[in-house]
C-alpha positions in Angstrom: 76.6 36.9 -43.4 78.0 38.8 -40.3 75.4 40.0 -38.0 75.5 43.6 -36.7 73.3 45.7 -34.3 71.3 48.4 -35.1 73.0 51.3 -34.0 69.8 53.2 -33.6 68.5 50.5 -31.2 69.8 52.1 -28.1 69.8 55.6 -29.1 73.4 56.1 -29.5 72.9 58.4 -32.2 75.2 57.4 -34.6 74.3 58.4 -37.9 75.4 55.7 -40.5 73.8 53.3 -42.5 73.8 49.6 -41.8 73.1 46.4 -43.7 70.1 46.2 -41.2 68.7 49.4 -42.9 69.5 48.3 -46.4 67.8 45.1 -46.1 64.8 46.5 -44.2 63.7 48.5 -47.3 61.2 46.9 -49.5 59.8 47.6 -52.9 56.3 49.2 -53.0 54.7 46.4 -54.6 55.9 44.2 -51.7 54.4 46.8 -49.0 51.3 46.9 -50.8 50.8 43.1 -50.8 51.9 42.8 -47.2 49.5 45.5 -46.4 46.6 43.6 -48.2 47.7 40.1 -46.3 47.3 42.2 -43.0 44.0 43.5 -43.7 42.9 40.0 -45.1 44.5 38.5 -41.7 42.5 41.2 -39.8 39.3 40.4 -41.3 40.0 36.9 -40.8 40.9 37.3 -37.1 37.7 39.6 -36.6 35.5 36.8 -38.1 37.2 34.6 -36.0 36.7 36.7 -32.7 32.9 37.1 -33.8 32.8 33.1 -34.3 34.2 32.9 -30.8 32.1 35.3 -29.3 29.0 33.4 -30.7 30.6 30.0 -29.5 31.2 31.6 -26.0 27.5 33.0 -25.9 26.3 29.4 -27.0 28.6 27.9 -24.2 27.3 30.2 -21.6 23.7 29.6 -22.8 24.3 25.7 -22.3 25.7 26.2 -18.9 22.6 28.1 -17.9 20.4 25.5 -19.2 22.5 22.7 -17.8 22.2 24.6 -14.4 18.8 25.1 -14.5 18.2 21.4 -15.3 20.6 20.7 -12.6 18.7 22.6 -10.0 15.5 21.1 -11.2 17.0 17.5 -10.8 18.1 18.5 -7.3 14.6 19.7 -6.8 12.9 16.5 -8.1 15.5 14.5 -5.9 14.9 16.4 -2.6 11.3 15.9 -3.1 12.0 12.1 -4.0 14.0 11.9 -0.9 11.4 13.7 1.1 8.8 11.3 -0.1 11.1 8.1 0.6 11.4 9.2 3.9 7.7 9.9 4.7 6.8 6.6 3.1 9.8 4.8 5.0 8.3 6.0 8.3 4.7 5.2 7.5 5.9 1.6 6.2 7.8 1.4 9.7 5.0 2.5 11.6 2.8 -0.1 9.8 5.5 -2.9 10.5 5.5 -1.7 14.1 1.8 -1.9 14.2 1.4 -5.1 12.7 4.2 -6.8 14.8 2.4 -5.5 18.2 -1.0 -7.1 16.8 1.0 -10.0 15.9 2.1 -10.3 19.3 -1.2 -9.7 20.9 -2.8 -12.3 18.7 0.0 -14.9 19.9 -1.0 -14.0 23.4 -4.6 -14.3 22.6 -3.9 -17.7 20.9 -2.0 -18.9 23.8 -5.0 -17.9 26.0 -7.2 -19.7 23.8 -5.2 -22.7 23.7 -5.2 -22.8 27.7 -8.8 -22.4 27.8 -9.4 -25.0 25.2 -7.1 -27.5 27.1 -8.9 -26.7 30.2 -12.1 -27.1 28.5 -10.8 -30.4 27.3 -9.9 -31.6 30.9 -13.2 -30.8 32.4 -14.9 -32.8 29.5 -12.7 -35.5 30.0 -13.4 -35.1 33.7 -17.2 -35.2 32.9 -16.9 -38.1 30.8 -15.2 -40.2 33.2 -17.9 -39.3 36.2 -20.6 -39.7 33.7 -19.5 -43.0 32.7 -19.0 -44.1 36.3 -22.5 -42.6 36.9 -23.9 -44.7 34.1 -22.1 -48.1 35.5 -23.5 -47.2 38.9 -27.0 -46.5 37.6 -26.7 -49.5 35.4 -25.9 -51.4 39.0 -28.8 -49.7 40.8 -31.2 -50.5 38.0 -30.0 -54.1 38.1 -30.5 -54.0 42.2 -34.0 -52.2 41.5 -35.0 -55.2 39.2 -33.6 -57.7 41.4 -35.3 -56.0 44.2 -38.6 -55.9 42.2 -38.1 -59.5 41.0 -37.5 -60.4 44.7 -40.8 -58.3 45.8 -42.7 -60.1 43.2 -41.3 -63.3 44.4 -42.2 -62.5 48.0 -45.7 -61.0 47.0 -46.2 -64.4 45.3 -45.2 -66.6 48.1 -47.5 -64.3 50.5 -50.6 -64.9 48.3 -49.5 -68.5 48.1 -49.3 -68.8 51.8 -52.7 -66.8 52.1 -54.4 -69.3 50.4 -53.4 -72.2 52.6 
């Protein structure tokens, strides 16, 4: 079959019949069936369009709810970050305070240890002096006892000599 161009396509005004026109004429039944199919397709398209509109509405609602949830989560996250920051600041302050007190405690412990060492030295010196004094006192007691014994001997000797 040979292809021909529709002469009315470019407005040439050539009047005549072509194969195109002959083939495009359909019987009346086919036209009615085609119109019914078109009407059915239109209702199906309308139904699909309504479903698409419903789906678009559902998607829009989902987007809105998701955005609201995301905003709430962001707000909660910001609150948690603020809480974390404040807690962290407080914790750092407490650690600094504890570190300061620990340093002071170490200084005080050093001072107390120095005082204990000095006290121990004083006690050792006192003990050595006390021991020295006790030995001197024992020597003096021995001297006193010896002197009393000598004095008693002398008294007895004098008493004996007086009798003669």
